[in-house]
matplotlib code that plots the C-alpha trace (Angstrom):
import matplotlib.pyplot as plt

x = [0.0, 1.3, 0.2, -1.1, 0.4, 2.2, 5.7, 7.9, 5.6, 4.4, 5.4, 6.4, 7.0, 3.7, 1.6, -1.3, -5.1, -4.8, -1.7, -2.9, -6.2, -4.2, -1.9, -4.8, -7.3, -8.3, -5.9, -5.0, -1.4, -1.0, 1.5, 1.8, 4.3, 6.0, 8.9, 9.3, 9.5, 6.9, 6.1, 4.4, 1.7, -0.8, -4.3, -6.9, -10.5, -12.4, -14.4, -17.7, -17.4, -17.9, -17.1, -16.4, -13.5, -10.4, -7.2, -4.3, -0.8, 2.2, 5.6, 8.4, 12.0, 15.2, 15.6, 12.2, 8.8, 5.0, 4.8, 6.4, 2.5, 0.6, 0.0, -0.8, -2.7, -5.8, -6.5, -7.4, -9.4, -12.8, -12.3, -10.0, -9.0, -5.6, -2.5, 1.4, 3.8, 7.2, 9.6, 11.5, 14.5, 12.9, 10.2, 8.6, 8.9, 11.4, 14.8, 16.3, 19.6, 19.4, 17.5, 16.3, 13.8, 12.2, 11.4, 10.2, 7.7, 6.4, 6.0, 4.1, 1.8, 1.3, 0.1, -2.0, -3.9, -3.7, -5.0, -7.9, -7.2, -9.0, -8.7, -6.7, -5.4, -2.9, 0.6, 2.8, 6.4, 8.6, 12.8, 13.7, 10.0, 9.4, 12.3, 10.4, 7.3, 8.8, 10.0, 6.5, 5.0, 7.2, 6.3, 2.8, 1.5, -1.3, -2.7, -2.6, -4.6, -1.5, 1.8, 3.1, 6.6, 7.7, 11.0, 12.9, 15.6, 16.1, 18.8, 19.5, 22.7, 25.6, 24.2, 26.0, 25.0, 27.3, 28.1, 26.9, 28.5, 27.9, 25.1, 26.6, 27.0, 26.4, 28.4, 27.1, 24.1, 24.3, 23.7, 22.3, 22.4, 18.9, 15.8, 16.3, 19.9, 18.8, 16.2, 18.5, 20.6, 17.6, 18.3, 17.0, 19.0, 19.8, 20.4, 17.9, 16.0, 12.5, 10.5, 7.6, 9.5, 6.4, 6.7, 10.4, 9.9, 7.1, 9.1, 12.2, 10.0, 8.9, 12.2, 13.9, 13.4, 14.9, 17.5, 20.2, 22.4, 20.4, 18.5, 18.9, 17.3, 14.5, 16.4, 18.7, 22.0, 22.4, 19.2, 21.7, 23.9, 24.7, 23.6, 20.1, 20.4, 22.2, 19.0, 18.2, 15.3, 15.3, 14.2, 11.7, 10.1, 10.0, 8.3, 5.6, 2.5, 0.1, -0.3, 2.6, 2.9, 6.1, 5.9, 9.1, 10.4, 11.2, 14.2, 15.0, 18.7, 18.0, 15.4, 16.1, 13.7, 16.1, 15.8, 11.9, 12.2, 14.1, 11.7, 8.7, 10.2, 10.5, 6.8, 5.5, 3.5, 0.3, 2.0, 1.4, 4.6, 3.9, 6.4, 5.6, 6.6, 8.9, 9.4, 13.0, 13.5, 11.2, 8.4, 5.5, 7.4, 8.1, 4.9, 2.4, -0.7, 0.4, 1.6, -1.9, -3.4, -1.1, -1.5, -5.2, -5.5, -3.5, -5.9, -9.1, -8.1, -7.1, -10.3, -12.4, -10.6, -10.1, -11.5, -9.1]
y = [0.0, 3.5, 6.5, 9.0, 12.4, 15.1, 15.4, 14.7, 13.7, 10.5, 7.6, 4.6, 2.0, -0.3, 1.4, 0.1, 1.5, 2.9, 5.1, 6.2, 7.2, 9.2, 11.2, 12.1, 13.1, 16.9, 19.2, 22.8, 24.5, 27.9, 29.9, 32.2, 34.7, 34.0, 36.8, 37.7, 34.3, 32.3, 29.4, 26.8, 24.4, 21.8, 21.4, 18.7, 20.1, 17.6, 15.4, 15.6, 19.4, 19.1, 22.7, 21.4, 18.9, 18.9, 19.9, 17.8, 19.3, 17.2, 18.3, 16.5, 15.5, 17.1, 18.2, 16.7, 18.4, 18.3, 15.6, 13.1, 13.1, 13.2, 9.5, 9.4, 12.7, 11.7, 8.9, 11.4, 14.0, 12.3, 13.1, 16.0, 19.1, 18.1, 20.3, 19.5, 22.3, 23.1, 24.1, 27.2, 26.5, 23.1, 22.2, 25.1, 27.5, 30.5, 30.4, 32.4, 33.8, 31.9, 28.9, 28.2, 25.9, 28.9, 30.1, 26.8, 26.9, 30.3, 28.6, 25.8, 28.4, 30.4, 27.4, 26.0, 29.5, 29.9, 26.5, 27.0, 24.0, 25.2, 24.9, 22.0, 20.8, 17.7, 18.0, 14.7, 15.5, 12.7, 12.8, 16.4, 17.4, 15.4, 17.5, 20.9, 19.4, 19.0, 22.6, 23.6, 21.8, 23.0, 26.6, 26.6, 23.0, 24.5, 25.2, 21.7, 18.5, 16.4, 16.1, 12.8, 12.3, 9.6, 8.1, 11.0, 10.1, 11.5, 9.3, 8.9, 11.1, 9.2, 6.6, 5.9, 4.0, 2.1, 3.7, 7.1, 10.0, 13.6, 15.0, 15.6, 19.0, 19.9, 22.7, 23.5, 22.5, 19.4, 20.3, 17.6, 18.2, 16.8, 15.6, 11.8, 12.1, 13.9, 11.4, 8.5, 10.1, 10.4, 8.5, 8.2, 9.7, 7.9, 5.4, 2.4, 0.0, 0.4, -2.0, 0.4, 1.7, 3.8, 5.9, 6.3, 7.3, 9.6, 11.5, 11.7, 13.2, 15.8, 16.6, 18.2, 22.0, 23.4, 26.1, 27.9, 25.0, 22.1, 20.7, 20.6, 19.6, 21.5, 22.5, 25.2, 23.4, 25.9, 24.0, 20.9, 22.7, 20.6, 23.3, 22.4, 19.7, 22.0, 22.6, 20.7, 18.6, 16.4, 19.1, 20.1, 16.7, 16.6, 20.1, 19.5, 21.2, 18.7, 14.9, 13.4, 10.1, 8.3, 6.0, 4.4, 1.5, -2.0, -1.7, 1.9, 2.8, 5.8, 4.7, 1.7, 0.1, 1.5, 4.9, 4.6, 3.7, 7.0, 9.0, 7.4, 8.3, 12.0, 12.1, 10.4, 7.1, 8.3, 8.8, 5.9, 4.5, 2.3, 0.1, -0.3, -3.8, -4.1, -0.3, 1.4, 5.3, 6.4, 4.3, 6.0, 4.6, 1.3, 0.5, 3.2, 1.4, 0.3, 3.9, 5.2, 2.6, 3.5, 7.0, 6.6, 4.6, 7.5, 10.4, 8.6, 7.4, 11.2, 12.3, 10.0, 10.6, 13.4, 16.8, 18.8]
z = [-0.1, -0.7, 1.1, -1.1, -0.6, -2.9, -3.8, -1.1, 1.4, -0.1, 2.0, -0.1, 2.7, 3.2, 5.9, 7.8, 7.3, 10.9, 10.1, 6.7, 8.4, 11.3, 9.2, 6.7, 9.6, 9.5, 11.2, 11.0, 11.0, 12.8, 14.6, 17.4, 18.5, 21.7, 22.6, 18.9, 17.4, 15.5, 17.0, 14.7, 16.0, 14.7, 16.2, 15.8, 16.3, 18.7, 16.5, 18.6, 18.3, 22.1, 23.5, 26.6, 25.6, 27.6, 25.9, 24.9, 24.0, 22.7, 22.9, 20.7, 21.6, 20.5, 16.8, 16.1, 15.3, 15.8, 12.9, 15.3, 16.8, 13.6, 13.7, 17.6, 18.2, 16.1, 18.3, 21.0, 19.1, 19.8, 23.4, 23.3, 21.7, 20.6, 19.7, 19.1, 18.8, 17.2, 20.0, 18.7, 16.4, 15.4, 12.7, 10.9, 14.2, 14.0, 15.4, 18.4, 19.2, 22.6, 23.8, 27.4, 29.4, 30.5, 27.1, 26.2, 28.9, 27.7, 24.4, 25.8, 27.6, 24.7, 22.3, 25.1, 25.0, 21.2, 20.4, 22.8, 24.9, 27.9, 31.5, 33.1, 30.0, 29.8, 28.5, 27.2, 26.5, 24.7, 25.4, 25.4, 25.3, 28.6, 30.1, 28.9, 30.4, 33.7, 33.5, 32.6, 35.4, 38.2, 37.0, 35.8, 36.8, 38.7, 35.4, 34.3, 34.4, 34.3, 32.8, 30.8, 30.6, 28.0, 28.2, 29.3, 31.8, 35.4, 37.1, 40.8, 41.6, 41.3, 38.7, 35.4, 32.5, 30.4, 27.3, 28.7, 26.1, 26.4, 24.4, 20.8, 19.5, 15.6, 14.8, 11.3, 9.4, 7.2, 3.4, 1.0, -2.9, -3.3, -1.1, -1.7, -0.5, 2.7, 3.3, 2.9, 5.6, 8.3, 11.5, 14.9, 17.5, 20.2, 17.2, 17.3, 15.0, 14.3, 12.5, 11.7, 8.4, 7.1, 10.4, 10.3, 6.5, 7.3, 9.7, 7.7, 4.6, 7.3, 8.7, 5.5, 4.2, 0.9, 1.4, -0.8, -2.1, -1.1, 1.5, 5.4, 8.7, 10.2, 13.1, 14.2, 15.1, 18.4, 19.7, 20.0, 22.4, 25.3, 27.8, 26.9, 29.7, 32.3, 34.4, 37.5, 35.8, 38.9, 41.2, 38.3, 38.2, 42.1, 41.9, 39.2, 40.7, 38.9, 38.6, 36.6, 35.1, 33.5, 30.2, 29.0, 26.8, 28.0, 25.9, 26.3, 26.0, 28.1, 30.8, 32.7, 35.6, 38.2, 36.4, 36.2, 40.1, 40.9, 38.9, 40.6, 44.0, 42.7, 41.4, 44.4, 45.2, 43.3, 39.9, 37.3, 35.9, 32.7, 30.9, 27.2, 26.1, 23.5, 22.9, 22.6, 23.5, 20.6, 22.1, 19.9, 16.9, 18.1, 19.7, 18.5, 19.3, 22.7, 23.3, 22.9, 25.0, 27.8, 27.5, 27.2, 30.2, 32.2, 31.1, 31.6, 35.0, 36.0, 34.1, 36.5, 39.8, 42.0, 41.1, 39.0]

ax = plt.figure().add_subplot(projection="3d")
ax.plot(x, y, z, "-o")
ax.set_aspect("equal")
plt.show()
């Protein structure tokens, strides 16, 4: 099966019907200004036109973009008003002279408002986006119904993992002579396999942009500065002012069970911690339907329990 799309967005790898339905579902592309920077986001109107629907915002990982959620978000559009943003310097958002978790928190806040996600929305952040969700939750958590962290490791002080390497820095943009050459170079970071070739190809096709002299990735190389991990995110997670949950991959290279245990201690005994079977770090790519089921269970439990 070939996904019908136009030009460079046409996915050639065989894809299941649920994926084709998800990425072709109705959504809108919008921008909001945050501190002089144009922040791009996608929004999926609630399918039941329920004016009282709760809001749900997805936050992508480092060097990624809102399209990483295109095949996940529609599963929630029946019950939520859903949005996914491009953090500044990534995707179709503008670049900044300087980046910080504080400005990321303001970007999340602005998109929650601009997308009309209402009172007590939920925020889901993967990897780097999970760290930004922790920062937002510590600063503005009283505005949220809950924060879900997806495979963002907070290790116990003193713990070290075999093979740990410092966060990599990209000094200058990679330039490719044509789209197909760039697409061939698309790879997941941290490196991992993914049997869902149609998802990896889809993401690659949405990760390139044309510039003078060829094609390059849709992120500012300054975004990848190692200083992006310089904040005390363990303190942010412990100080989140709303309910919190952790989803992590059984085979994640970043979040071990020991790491998950420590994060559970920081979040408190009432925070769900769910291991996604057979998933690696990019758990919503490896096991998308299991990820949807786990996230849905967390959100529905939160909606049924305790006043928000």
